[in-house]
C-alpha positions, 0 to 999 in steps of 0.5 A: 275150486268153487263152481263159478270159477270152474264155469268161467274157466271152462268158458274161457277154454272153449273160446281159445283157438286150437293152437293156443290149447296145444301150446298150453299143453305143451308148456315149457317143452313148447316154449323151448322148441319155439326158441330153438332151445329144442329141435325136432328130427325134421329140423335137423333134416331141413338143416341138412338139406334133406327136408324134401324126404318123404314123410314116411322116411322122416318118420322112421328117421325119427324112430331111429333117433328115439331108439338111440336116445332111449338106449343112451339115457334109459328113457324116452325123450321129451315130446310136444304137439306141433302142427304137421308140415304138410297136413297141418294136423296136430301131431305129437313129436319128440324133441331133442337137444340140437347137440344130442348125439342120438340125432347123429346116430339116428342118421347113421343107422337108418339107411335112407339117411346114412349118407348124411352121416358122412364127415365129407357131408358135414364138412360141406354143410357147415361150409355152405352155412358159413 
């Protein structure tokens, strides 16, 4: 790469907003997350009506999901940079397919969310959404 091209690229990168820089780092994963093809564990909790759980509980739920995903697939899930829902800071989170069974195994194995994994709750949530 020639020196002038490198300097122009660096100058352009310095003028980009922080949000844009993190989106570029995220690449296709960030695009899929924005399009709804991938979900965060917090998105799942919001859809189930449990988005009001404390941040500490939500992060432990995410750890249970990651553990279940890793056990099932032999590798860690994809991750992406997103803004924290309350602080606005940029954090790295794992993302999953909306149909990934690890999301529901995590619900059942974490005691703060175990009540959400009951079939009666799924049926009620489905009927409310319909």
